[in-house]
C-alpha positions in Angstrom: 4.8 45.1 12.4 7.6 47.5 13.2 8.7 47.5 16.8 7.0 44.1 17.4 9.3 41.8 15.6 10.6 38.6 17.2 13.6 36.5 16.5 12.7 33.9 14.0 12.1 30.5 15.6 12.0 32.0 19.1 8.2 32.0 19.5 7.0 29.4 22.0 10.5 28.1 22.8 10.8 27.1 26.5 14.2 27.9 28.0 15.1 25.4 30.7 16.0 26.7 34.2 19.3 25.6 35.5 19.3 24.4 39.1 20.9 26.8 41.6 24.4 25.9 42.7 24.8 24.5 46.2 26.7 27.7 47.1 23.8 29.9 46.1 21.3 27.7 47.9 23.4 27.8 51.1 23.6 31.6 50.9 19.8 31.9 50.7 18.8 29.3 53.3 18.2 30.8 56.8 20.9 30.2 59.3 20.3 28.1 62.4 20.3 31.4 64.5 17.7 32.9 62.1 15.5 29.7 62.4 15.7 29.8 66.3 14.8 33.5 66.2 11.8 32.7 64.1 10.8 30.1 66.6 11.2 32.5 69.6 10.4 36.0 68.2 10.3 37.5 71.7 14.0 36.7 72.2 16.8 39.1 71.2 18.1 38.0 67.8 21.6 39.0 68.6 21.7 37.1 71.9 20.4 34.0 70.1 23.1 34.5 67.5 25.8 34.7 70.2 24.5 31.5 71.8 24.6 29.6 68.5 28.1 31.0 67.8 29.4 30.1 71.3 28.1 26.5 71.2 29.5 25.9 67.8 32.9 27.3 68.8 33.0 25.0 71.8 32.3 22.0 69.6 34.8 23.1 67.0 37.5 23.4 69.6 36.8 20.1 71.2 35.4 21.6 74.4 32.1 19.7 74.1 30.2 17.2 72.0 27.6 18.5 69.6 24.4 19.2 71.6 20.9 18.3 70.6 19.4 21.1 72.6 20.5 24.6 73.6 19.2 26.8 76.5 19.6 30.6 76.4 19.2 32.9 79.3 19.1 36.6 78.7 19.9 38.2 82.1 19.6 41.7 80.6 15.9 41.3 80.9 13.9 41.8 84.1 13.0 38.7 86.2 9.3 39.5 85.7 9.6 38.5 82.0 10.3 35.2 80.4 14.1 35.1 79.7 14.9 31.5 79.3 14.4 29.7 76.0 15.2 26.0 75.3 15.6 24.9 71.7 15.8 21.7 69.8 18.7 22.3 67.4 17.8 19.5 64.9 14.6 21.1 63.8 15.1 24.6 65.3 12.0 24.1 67.5 11.2 26.1 70.7 10.6 23.7 73.6 10.3 26.1 76.5 10.0 29.8 77.1 10.2 30.4 80.9 10.9 32.7 83.7 14.2 32.0 85.5 15.7 33.3 88.8 19.0 34.9 89.3 21.2 35.1 92.3 20.2 37.0 95.4 23.3 39.3 95.2 23.1 39.7 91.4 20.3 42.3 91.7 16.6 42.8 92.5 14.4 42.7 89.4 17.3 43.4 87.2 20.5 41.3 87.4 23.6 43.5 87.2 26.4 41.7 89.0 27.8 38.3 88.2 30.5 36.1 89.8 32.5 32.9 89.7 33.3 33.1 93.4 32.0 30.6 96.0 29.7 32.3 98.5 28.9 35.3 96.3 25.3 34.3 95.8 25.5 35.7 92.3 24.7 34.1 89.0 27.4 33.3 86.4 27.6 34.2 82.7 28.9 32.3 79.7 28.6 28.9 78.2 27.8 25.8 80.3 27.7 22.1 79.5 24.9 20.2 81.3 25.8 17.0 83.2 24.0 14.6 85.5 20.8 14.9 87.5 20.3 14.2 91.2 17.8 14.7 93.9 18.8 17.1 96.6 17.6 19.8 98.9 15.8 21.5 96.0 14.4 18.3 94.6 15.2 17.0 91.1 18.2 19.1 89.9 20.7 19.2 87.0 24.4 19.9 87.5 26.3 22.1 85.0 29.9 22.5 84.2 31.1 26.0 83.2 33.3 26.0 80.1 34.8 29.5 80.6 37.8 29.8 82.9 37.5 32.6 85.4 33.9 33.3 84.3 31.9 30.1 85.2 34.3 27.2 85.6 33.6 27.0 89.4 29.9 26.3 88.7 30.1 22.7 89.9 31.8 23.4 93.2 29.5 26.3 93.7 26.5 24.0 93.2 25.1 26.1 90.4 22.4 23.8 89.2 19.0 24.0 87.4 16.2 23.2 89.8 12.6 24.0 90.5 11.6 26.5 93.1 8.3 27.8 94.5 9.7 31.3 94.5 9.8 31.3 90.7 6.2 32.4 90.5 5.4 34.8 87.6 2.1 36.0 89.2 3.8 36.8 92.5 6.6 38.5 90.7 4.2 41.0 89.1 2.8 41.8 92.6 6.1 42.2 94.4 8.0 43.7 91.4 10.5 40.9 91.0 10.9 37.1 90.9 12.2 35.3 94.0 15.9 34.9 93.9 18.3 32.0 94.3 21.8 31.5 95.7 23.1 31.8 92.1 21.2 28.9 90.5 19.1 29.4 87.4 16.0 28.2 89.1 12.7 27.7 87.2 9.1 27.1 88.0 8.5 24.0 90.1 5.7 22.8 87.7 8.0 22.7 84.7 11.3 21.8 86.3 11.4 18.1 85.9 10.5 17.9 82.2 12.7 20.9 81.4 15.7 19.3 83.2 15.1 16.0 81.4 15.3 17.9 78.1 18.6 19.4 79.0 20.4 16.7 80.9 23.5 14.8 79.7 25.7 17.1 77.6 23.4 19.8 76.3 24.4 23.4 76.4 23.2 26.5 78.3 24.3 30.1 77.4 23.8 32.8 80.0 24.1 36.4 78.6 24.5 39.8 80.0 26.0 42.8 78.1 29.2 42.7 80.2 32.1 44.2 78.2 34.9 42.2 79.9 33.3 38.9 79.3 32.1 39.7 75.7 35.5 40.7 74.6 37.4 38.0 76.6 35.3 34.9 75.9 37.0 32.4 73.8 33.7 31.2 72.5 32.5 34.6 71.2 33.9 35.8 67.8 35.9 32.6 67.2 33.8 31.9 64.1 31.6 34.7 62.8 29.8 32.4 60.4 28.4 30.3 63.2 25.8 32.6 64.4 25.7 35.6 62.1 28.6 37.9 61.1 29.4 40.6 63.6 27.1 39.2 66.2 29.7 39.6 69.0 30.5 43.2 68.2 26.9 44.1 67.7 25.8 42.7 71.1 28.9 44.0 72.8 27.8 47.5 71.7 24.8 47.2 74.0 26.9 46.8 77.1 25.9 50.2 78.4 22.2 49.7 78.3 
């Protein structure tokens, strides 16, 4: 029949599908940052991308060993909201979503000031490597080493550690309009502190974010490899610095 002809011999022929090349598969698979965002949809995707990028840059430049877990703090969020996420990197799994305190002199409900200076009672930004645990005045605690000169590299001497605190009380925070504050430490709920610390001890990484232009443009771990956490992540998040 006119208009319905077929090529002789083509009827019923199955055309084999060639496997996609590794390059095509890699381009279509979700990145680690995308997988972490899927695991923690309440987190800012661009902040997660920056955290992934920063830790990969640190490893690539020999500043740290590859971590198994990554903690992300978004200090641009109010203390009355969960703003700490801990991820297992091997399977892109969310381990914890928690409230976290900032320093007494960093702000009230919103943290706006950060420091690397002893006695400032302010939180520090940037990428940290976790170290050893100890039991001190705040109970079971985790020391951290800041990896960014001039930004957080005095964390150990300032005793900026992860520890539990009764003043990290989400219910009380709603009533008083803010979470209790620390002397600069990223303190967490007492009830979750021990297990959270154990998940992060011994060479894991913590990334503390705030849209600070000077830090975002000066950090050696942001923008050193745009493929690590998503192209343009550094510039995109830096554009939020005025919010």
